[in-house]
N, C-alpha and C positions, 0 to 999 in steps of 0.2 A: 333721423336730425340729430337728435344730442348728441350720436356720437362725432359726426362731421363738425357740429358744433366747439365739442371738446377739443376734437384734430390742432382746430383754426385757432382758438384759444391758445390753445399750448404751443404751437410753432409762435403764434404773436408772444411767446413768453418768451422765446430761447431767443428770437432775436432783442427781447429785451436783456438781453441776458451781454450780448455785446459789448453795453457799456461800460459796465464793470472790469470787462477784459483788456480795455484799453491800455494803461496802465502798463500789465505783462506786455502787450501785443508790440508797444511803445519798445518797452525793454530789448524783445526781442530786432524787434525792423532793426535799430541803433548798434546792434553786438555785429544783426548779417553784416548791416553799412557798410562798416569799418572792419570789416575780415573778410573783404569778397576774395572768390577762387575764382581760374580759370577755367574753360573750359575742360571738359576730363579731367580737374583737377579738385572735386568737390568735396574733397573728403571732409572736410569738416561742419561743413552746411549739410551734408547729406548724416551724417551723423547724428546735427541737432535736428532735422525731420523723423530720422529713424526713430530717436530714443523718447521722443515727444507721443510718436504715434502706438508705440508700444505701453506709454505710460499708459493711453487710451483705450488700450482693449482692443487694436487693431493686431492683427497677424501680420510679421514684420517680414521682409524679404528685402535685402542688403545687395549692396554690387551687380544692380541687377543692369551691363551695358555698363560695364564698371564700377560707375558713383553713382548710380540709380539707386529708386526704391521704390517699392509698391508697397503699400497699407492695405490691409481687406480685412472689410469692418462687415461680418455678413450679420442679418437680421428677420431673420425666419424668411419664408419663402416670398419674390418679390425682385423687382426691374433690376438690375444691375446696370451702376453707374462709375462714369470715367473723371476723375474733377484730377485736372494737372495744372502742378505749378515749375516753370524754371529755376534752374540753380545760376547761372557759371559768371561770373562777370565780363568786364572786358578789359584791356591791355588799353586805360585809358587815365592820364592823370589828371586827379581830380583836383579843380579850380571852383569849388564852391562855395571857402570860405564858410563852412560850417562846421560847430565844435565836434562834430561827429563824423567828418570829413575820412575817407578812405587814406593811410599812409602806406598799404601795403604795396610789395616789389615781387615780381614773377619770374618762370621763365617761359615765354609765349611756344604757341606750337612749334614754329618756326625755330627755337633754340636762341631769342631776341632777349634780352633783359628787360623787362618793363615794366612800368608803374600801375596799380589793378584798379578797377571802380567799378561799383554798382551804375555803372551810367543808361544801364535800359531797365530799372525796376526790379529786377526780377529776387530780388532781397525784398522787396513789398509781395512780390507774389508768393514765395517762400511764405513768407510770415500770416497771411492771408489762408491761404492753406491749412497752415497748423490749426491757424483759429479754428476756421467751418469745418473741422473735423475732427478735435477737439465736442464742439457742439452738437453734429449730428451725434456723437459717440453718447454726449449726456441727454440726449435726445430719444435714443429708439422709440418711446411711447408712440411716437408722432410718426414713426416712419416705418416701411417693412420696405427691406431687400437686402440690396448690396452695395455697398461703396467701394472702390477703387482710388487709392490715394495715390499719387502718382508724381514722385519729387522727379524731375529729368536734368538729367545733365545736358551742357554744350548743347544747349538751342542755339548761342552764335555762331557757332560752325556748323550748323545743318547738320549736327552726327549723332545727338545725344538721344531722338526719338529712334533711329534705324539704329543705332549701337543696343535701345534697349527690347524695341522687335528681333533685334537679329541676336541675340541672349535668351529667348524662347519668351515671349511672353506671352504671343496668344494661346499659347499652349500649358504655359506655368498656370494662365490664371483665368478667372471665368468671365466667356464673352461679354461687355458690356451693349445694353440696351442703347447708348449714345455715351459720348464722350465729350465731356464740356469743360472750357478753356478762357481763359479770360488774359489781357493785357495794359497794364495802362502805359496813357499816349498823353500829348499837353490836350486835353480836354480841362474844363473849369473842373477843379473838385469838387465830387457827388453827381457828377452828370455821365449817364453811360452811353456808349455808342453802341451801336449797330449794325449787321448789310446781311441779307442775307445772298445768298450764292456766292458768287466770287468777290471773295475779303481783304483780299491779299494777293499781291503779285509774287511770283514766281522767282528765284533765285538762281542765277550759275555763276560762281567763283572761280576764276583761275590763274594760273600763274603763270607769268611768261619768262624763260631765257630768254635773250638773244645775245646771240653770239657777235663779236666785232675782232678785230686786231688792235691790241695794244700800241701802242707806242711812247716815244719823249714827244710833251708834250709842243713841244719847239719842230716837230716834224710831223705834223696829222699825215702828209702824201703819203706814209707809211703805214697808215695806218687805217682799219676802218672800222670807223669812231662807234660806239652803239651811245653813245650817248645821244648823238643825235639821229642815229636810228631809232633811238625810244623815243623821243622828246618827239618827231614827225609820226611818229605812232602815234602817240598821245593826240596830241592834234588832228588827225586825220580822223580817228577813233568819233571825233565829236562831230561828223559827219553823218555816224549811221543812223542817229536817229534825227536830224533838220533833214538826211536826202533820201532814206531808204525806210523812217518809217510813214505811214500813211497819217491824214493829221488827225482822225477819228482813230486809230490805235493809238496804244502806247507802248513807251519803251524807256529806260536809265542804262546808258553805261558810263561807268564811273571808270575810274581810276584812280584808286587811291592808295599805292607804293608807284613809287620811283628809283630806284638804288643805285648806280654805280659809281665808281670808282671813291679812292683815298684821301687824294692827293692834288692841286692845283695843276701841277706840271708831268703828272701823267696822263696817258689817253688809256683807257682801262680796257679790258676785251672782254668784259659782258657787262649786262644792262638788266636790270630784274624786275618786270611789271606786276601785281595785281588789280585784277581789275574785276567790277563787279556786275553785272547785265542786270535786269527785273523787266520784267512781260507779262502782259495778262492773260496769250492767248499759244498754245500750242503754237498755230500758225504763225503769229509773230517771231517767236521764240525761235522756233530752227534759223527763220529769213537771220534774224540778228547775230545767232549766234556764229552763223557760216560767211555774212558780212566782215564782223570781226574776225575773225582766225581769216580771209582774206587778206584784210589787210594791214594785218601784222607779216603778214608772210611776204608782202606786195613788196611791203615796206621793207623789207629785211637784202629784197631780192633787186628793188633802186640804190640799196648801198653797195651792193656789193659782198657782203654777208661771205665768210667762210661755210656754213652753215645754216643750217634753215633754225628757226626760233622750237626748244621746247616749251607745247603746251600744258601743261599738267590741270586738271579740275582737283582744287581745294574743298569745295563746297556746290553744296547743291540743294533746293528748296525745291520744295511742291507745291503750285496755288495750294490758296488755302480756302475750300470752299464751302459755305454754311449750308447745309439741309435747310430749307425752305420751310419747310411743317416743322422740322424739327424747333429752327428759332424762332417760329415762330409760336409754338407753343412756349419756348421759354421764354421768349417777350411778354407773354402776356402774365409768367405768374410776375415778371418784373415790373411791368405796367401795373398790377393790383396792388402789389407792395409801396412800391415808389413813385405812384404818381406818373399820367406819359409824361408830364415836363420835363419830367428829367432824363427822358429817352431820346434819342437823336440817330437819326438812321440816317447816316453818312457814306458819302463812294467809297469805292476802292482802296486800298492803303498803298501805298507802293513799295512798304517793308514787307518782309519775309515771315514765314515760320514753319516751321516743322510738325509743327502739333499734328497736322491735319492727315499727319503717315500712322495713325493711334486707331484712328474710324477705316481708314483706304484698308491696315491689317484685317479690320474684323469683317468689314465693310458693313459698318452702321453708321448713322448720320453723328455729323461735330457739329459742335455751334459753340460756333466762336468771337465772344465779343468784346468789345475794352472801355475802360475805366477814367476817367482825369482822375487828375493828380493837379493842375496848375492853381495856381492862387487865383481865384475870379476875376477879380479887381485889373490884375497883371494881364490873365489873359485877354482880358475885356480891351485893355491899355496895348498887344501887343497886335492884337487886331486893327483896332485904330492907326493903324503906323507909326505906333511909341516904341519901345522898346520893345526887343524881339526875345519871342518865350525861346526859351532853349528847349531842345529837341531831344528824343530819346541819343541818346551815343554821343551827346557835345558831355566837354568836361564841364560843364557849367548846370547838368540836367540834374534836379532837386526837387523833387514831387514836397506838397505841404504835406504833414503828417495826418495833420486833419482836417476835413473829415475824413482822407483820404482811405486811412486803413480801418475803417470802419464801413463805406461800403463797399470796398472789396470784400470784408468777409459778409455784408449783404447778400450782394449779389451771386453771389456764389449757393449760400443755402437760399434762395429765391428758388435758383435753377435747381437745386440740387431737390428741393421737399418738390419741385412743378414734377418729377420724372419717378419718386419714389411713392409706393403705395403707401 
């Protein structure tokens, strides 16, 4: 009884150390926010994470899946837990007006010059895991087992987890008993969201090149206009969800890119579409993908296109599925620490994640939860019909620093201690 009491009081002392770390964590976060890097280009961010892990005694493996980092901390026999943070920014021009707003620019995977922003809080995720990794290293007397800290690249394009696994993670590192991950979303800061079972959608992204016949703008009769073809395709694709998906099912079809031509008096010969499909069921996914392909090809035929469109997959995300027993165990620990009032069971989110690939690769449970980062008053006002709340991927997305920094570290520690002996 005394041993258990000492362990509990020791862990409480670890949580108590977070407050003193906040100035250092804030400096790390602001630096990462000012210096975002695109998917598979996270060299600086990965170096910061790797150097930090080495400083606190982790066995560090760099350049896993190109820019990924894995840190191992072995502390006697016991369970192994995988803790994951994603690192990449987005090709978004920041418009938050913050004094630490990103001014970074770069070249994206399509060869385009773009602005770069941490519009999905991966800078916060990295900071959280760095802090938790340090505190776990400094509290070895409170637990036994192995901590595997994973700093993953390219989550935004669905390539990072697959790249790390393709680089031999399953063979190189010990099998975890559970994979634990989290993400910041527009919930009130300090709140934690969770969902047993299916938690986030599957996603498929395609690039489509529609081929027409160019001509002078004054002589459309000599053309097969790809602008009209692409526009008709975009409009027709809106009927997939409204007319081909049952009301009880869910799907999203979004065209995020439509590019064609450079001059107002030239009918171009090609148009480019990039589209994204989200679904929660494999049967719905298959049906929607088939419908999207059918419409793209049918519009080309209807336009008299000289060639069928070229369709290329550019990213693919699996369903994020939380193991129900593992989630119950993890949330029980969080409820014990935070109090049940700070936990919110949510509906499945239409966003997507590649985190689940780690659990699938090792055939172990995955647990993924969400941490709020929105000012509570602004959140309440937005929900009441006031100023809309900037969401992930918005150029205005800006988490409040406090208590968000602290909460994210606390959630990782609570989850980790629930699984480590």
